[in-house]
VEXVO-768835 format. One line per 8 residues: for each residue x, y, z of C-alpha. Coordinates in steps of 0.2 Angstrom, whole numbers, plus 5000, padded with zeros to 4 digits. Layout:
BEGIN
X Y Z | ... $
This chain:
BEGIN
6281 5636 4780 | 6284 5626 4763 | 6276 5609 4762 | 6292 5599 4760 | 6300 5605 4776 | 6298 5591 4790 | 6290 5595 4806 | 6307 5593 4815 $
6316 5605 4803 | 6316 5621 4812 | 6328 5635 4818 | 6320 5639 4835 | 6308 5631 4847 | 6298 5644 4859 | 6287 5640 4872 | 6271 5651 4873 $
6258 5649 4887 | 6239 5654 4886 | 6232 5660 4903 | 6216 5668 4908 | 6201 5662 4916 | 6190 5645 4913 | 6178 5647 4898 | 6187 5662 4888 $
6191 5651 4874 | 6211 5647 4876 | 6209 5629 4869 | 6198 5634 4854 | 6212 5647 4851 | 6226 5634 4852 | 6216 5623 4841 | 6211 5636 4829 $
6229 5640 4825 | 6238 5623 4827 | 6225 5611 4819 | 6212 5625 4811 | 6199 5617 4822 | 6184 5624 4832 | 6172 5614 4843 | 6157 5622 4850 $
6156 5607 4862 | 6172 5611 4870 | 6175 5604 4888 | 6186 5612 4900 | 6204 5605 4897 | 6209 5591 4909 | 6227 5586 4911 | 6243 5595 4903 $
6240 5600 4884 | 6250 5609 4873 | 6251 5609 4854 | 6266 5615 4840 | 6265 5623 4825 | 6279 5630 4814 | 6279 5646 4806 | 6291 5656 4795 $
6297 5673 4802 | 6310 5682 4791 | 6321 5668 4783 | 6319 5657 4799 | 6308 5643 4804 | 6300 5646 4821 | 6292 5632 4831 | 6280 5637 4844 $
6274 5624 4857 | 6258 5632 4865 | 6253 5627 4882 | 6236 5626 4887 | 6231 5628 4906 | 6224 5610 4907 | 6210 5616 4919 | 6221 5620 4932 $
6215 5639 4932 | 6198 5635 4939 | 6206 5630 4955 | 6219 5645 4954 | 6233 5631 4955 | 6244 5635 4940 | 6260 5629 4944 | 6278 5636 4942 $
6282 5622 4930 | 6268 5629 4916 | 6278 5645 4915 | 6295 5640 4916 | 6305 5643 4900 | 6291 5653 4891 | 6296 5666 4881 | 6278 5672 4876 $
6260 5672 4883 | 6243 5675 4877 | 6233 5682 4891 | 6214 5679 4886 | 6198 5687 4892 | 6180 5684 4886 | 6173 5702 4878 | 6156 5696 4884 $
6160 5693 4902 | 6167 5708 4911 | 6173 5698 4926 | 6186 5690 4915 | 6194 5705 4911 | 6193 5711 4929 | 6204 5696 4932 | 6218 5700 4918 $
6227 5710 4931 | 6229 5695 4943 | 6234 5684 4928 | 6247 5696 4922 | 6254 5698 4939 | 6256 5681 4941 | 6264 5679 4924 | 6277 5692 4926 $
6281 5683 4944 | 6285 5667 4937 | 6294 5674 4920 | 6309 5685 4913 | 6305 5702 4911 | 6307 5701 4892 | 6291 5689 4890 | 6282 5694 4875 $
6263 5697 4880 | 6248 5699 4870 | 6233 5704 4879 | 6218 5695 4869 | 6199 5701 4869 | 6193 5683 4862 | 6174 5679 4857 | 6173 5697 4847 $
6160 5689 4835 | 6149 5690 4849 | 6148 5710 4846 | 6129 5711 4852 | 6136 5704 4868 | 6151 5714 4871 | 6154 5719 4889 | 6172 5725 4887 $
6175 5740 4876 | 6191 5739 4864 | 6195 5757 4871 | 6195 5750 4889 | 6206 5734 4884 | 6217 5745 4873 | 6221 5757 4887 | 6226 5743 4899 $
6237 5736 4886 | 6245 5753 4884 | 6248 5755 4903 | 6255 5737 4905 | 6266 5738 4889 | 6257 5724 4882 | 6251 5720 4865 | 6233 5719 4861 $
6221 5709 4848 | 6202 5706 4849 | 6199 5688 4841 | 6186 5675 4836 | 6191 5657 4837 | 6174 5654 4830 | 6176 5664 4815 | 6195 5663 4813 $
6197 5681 4815 | 6214 5687 4819 | 6219 5671 4829 | 6233 5670 4815 | 6239 5686 4819 | 6239 5686 4836 | 6250 5670 4838 | 6262 5676 4822 $
6265 5693 4829 | 6269 5686 4846 | 6282 5674 4839 | 6288 5688 4828 | 6293 5697 4843 | 6301 5683 4852 | 6311 5680 4836 | 6316 5699 4837 $
6320 5699 4855 | 6330 5683 4855 | 6341 5690 4839 | 6343 5707 4847 | 6349 5697 4864 | 6362 5687 4854 | 6368 5703 4844 | 6370 5710 4861 $
6381 5698 4868 | 6390 5697 4850 | 6385 5681 4846 | 6375 5674 4830 | 6357 5671 4832 | 6358 5657 4818 | 6371 5649 4829 | 6359 5645 4843 $
6356 5626 4844 | 6341 5620 4836 | 6326 5612 4846 | 6333 5622 4862 | 6319 5632 4871 | 6329 5649 4872 | 6325 5659 4889 | 6327 5680 4886 $
6337 5688 4899 | 6339 5705 4904 | 6327 5721 4908 | 6338 5733 4896 | 6327 5732 4880 | 6311 5728 4885 | 6301 5744 4883 | 6308 5743 4864 $
6299 5728 4861 | 6282 5728 4868 | 6273 5741 4858 | 6254 5739 4858 | 6248 5731 4843 | 6231 5734 4840 | 6218 5727 4826 | 6201 5728 4828 $
6188 5721 4817 $
């Protein structure tokens, strides 16, 4: 994004949610992408938290409003309001804790129960810098992503590995879904109102969107 463009000068606003077990690094992924910060002293998020960042996708400025679970996941009590209007999701597990990967299926079911079928989902294996402690193989995660028709990347918020790539890929795919839906109904995607969170509807082209994207370090 060019420096001269104001933060509010954007073409599309997309809501993206972060989900997954407590302690997998969701807040650090958020702060790394939006502020390029990482804290080893991270505490569980309390209260509603989201941050924004704008990126360029093709010739458009896309603003991401990324929501963090606000500690609710510790009580398995994420509200439907958290998911409302989301067009993208990063489903995060910790590569060093197998139980967090086992719980991915439950998170995915909940996510799909609260969102549109066209939501763009990226499975994220975080803390990939701790390779010597790895408890979840890349192959297992990749197989799950292929089976569930989601994207997949391994990231390290600590080392800033693939964090940019994961968010950018999700936002790019959302843009393509929204553009195609606008074309399907004969509209011009550029004519959609600015600042509106766009809900993507319909089940017809979901398979064309969610090819597995794999990027291993």
